[in-house]
C-alpha positions, 0 to 999 in steps of 0.5 A: 727758325731755319732760314733756308736756300739750297745753293746746290739747286742747278737752276740757281747755280747755272745762273751764278756761273753765267754771271760769274764768267762774265766778270772773270774767267772761272778756274778749277779751284773756283768751280769747287765753290759752286756745288756738286753739279758744277762740272756737269753744268760747265760742260753743258754751258760749253756745249751750248757755246756759253763758255769756252775752255782755254788753259784750264779757265772758262771764259764767257762766250755767250751774248748779252748780260747774264745778270739781266736774265736773273729774276731776284723774286722768282726762280721760274722761267715763265714770269707774269707781270701784274699791271694795274689798269686803274692807274694812268698810265697803267703801271706794273705793281708786281711779278709772279712765276707761272705756278703762283700766277695761275693760283693768285691772278686767274680771271676774277681773282682778288689780288692783294698788294700792299694792303689794297685789293685788286680785281683780276680782269684778264690773265693773258697767257701769251703776253704773260700779263695779268691786268688788274683793277683797283677795287674795295672788296669785302671778300678774297678768293681761294683757288681750287686745284687738282694736284698730282705728284709723282715720285722720281727718286728717293734719295734719303730714307729713315725709319722714324718711330713707326713710319718710313720717311723719304726725301727725294725728287718729285714731279708735281702737276697742278691744274687750277680749275675753279676758285672760291669766294670767301668773306673777309674776317668771317670766312663765309663761303660766298660762292664759286667760279670756273677757271680754265687754265693749262696744267703746270708742272714743276720738277722739285723736291719733297718729303713723304711719310708713309703711315703704317697699315696698323694706323690706317686700320685703327682709323677704320675701326671708328668708321672713318676714312684714313684718306680723310684723316691724312688730308686733315694732317696734311692741311695742318702740316701746311700751316706748321711747316712754314714756321719751322723753315721761315717760308711763306705758305705759298712756298710749301705744298702739302697733299695726300696721295696713294698712287705712288705708295699704295697707301694715303701718304703725306707729301710736303714739297717745295713749290719752286722748280728744282727745290729750295730746301724746305722739304729736306728740312721738313724731313730732318724735323719731322718729329717737331713738325708733327708734334706741333701739328698735334698741338695745333689741332688739340688746342683749336676750339672748333668742333669738326675742323676749321680753316685755322686747323685742318680745314672746313668740314662738309657742312661748311664747304659745299663744293658745287657740281663742277667737281666730278665724283666728289672730294675728300673732307678733312676729318679732325677727329680722325687726324688726332687718331693718326697723329697720336699713333704716329707720335706713339702717344696715348691712343685717341678715341674720336668723338662720334660723327656729327656729319650726315651722309646726305651732306657729304660730297666724298679731287759733245763737249769740249775736252775738259778735266770735268768728265767724271762729273756727277750727271744732272738729273735728266729733267733738270738738264732738259729744263736748263737747256730749254731755259738757256736756249730761250735766252739765246733766242731772245738775244739773237732776235735783238 
């Protein structure tokens, strides 16, 4: 197990700097303890009148109490409060960042809290409140989202066996557009519902593995779709990675995308703005993670895929007409072909297909000794500026 937190995440560091400065003036020696982006963040805070530089010390010059602006549960700026309207008077039972709220407390979702189930009556985007009602439900809901990823920069690269593996910054855009009702214990599909929510963007970190063309050609030799093979691998990796990085499944995302590299590429990303370090650890442990993924698939007794390994096949999941064009189906047998090739194990020969084609539905700063600072990434700097400006506006309104 690897307990992780990225102490150099600028969105975490800026909060620490603001809080520390209110306690005592910051010295040059102290700034060295806050990471490589600290000089750039100090200059940014000076520019925004949060800090004042006097005799090589930085004094708090802002308003309010910065510690009150730090949410210990969420790193994101937009936090939604979950309110139980069954109670008299209604009471808050939790909070979620926007990225998680859209997936877990969208209208008609079943939200689970301390062993109890709640039906989401309303998700108010203006108030950032989810109103829920206590209920005894024999099913849970699973959001369905269109997730897109764009590579912003590759900061690490290595050759792992026969594949190229990268780690760097990405922009993830996710739009929740429907949800699925699933019966507890049996995982029986009970139907679907529409959701109308705006897309959410997070600038974060990711690891991505580009499979060789030879592996993809090997999959095609068995009349199978390489993208469906990689999707199955991504689904099982999503189960495995949290075990190696001590994270919840909601903290890590996995998907397959071809737009960035031209081939079906496996991405594993941190589901938190700025990144926490999960994807970088996955980059370091790629051998162990893919071996564990291969063992999980091989040990699962299902025939064609199930929620415990690669996800459900087409005869199990019938996506409704809401989806234009259709979507990919995770292919367990093809995933074995891919993983055996990537790990350079004995080549795997998949069993004949059992699916019928008819069943398939193929989604200007104060003078400072910090002028040589490593600059912040533009998007991170813009996000931090917006965050601090919002805090200042709230203080001034008070």
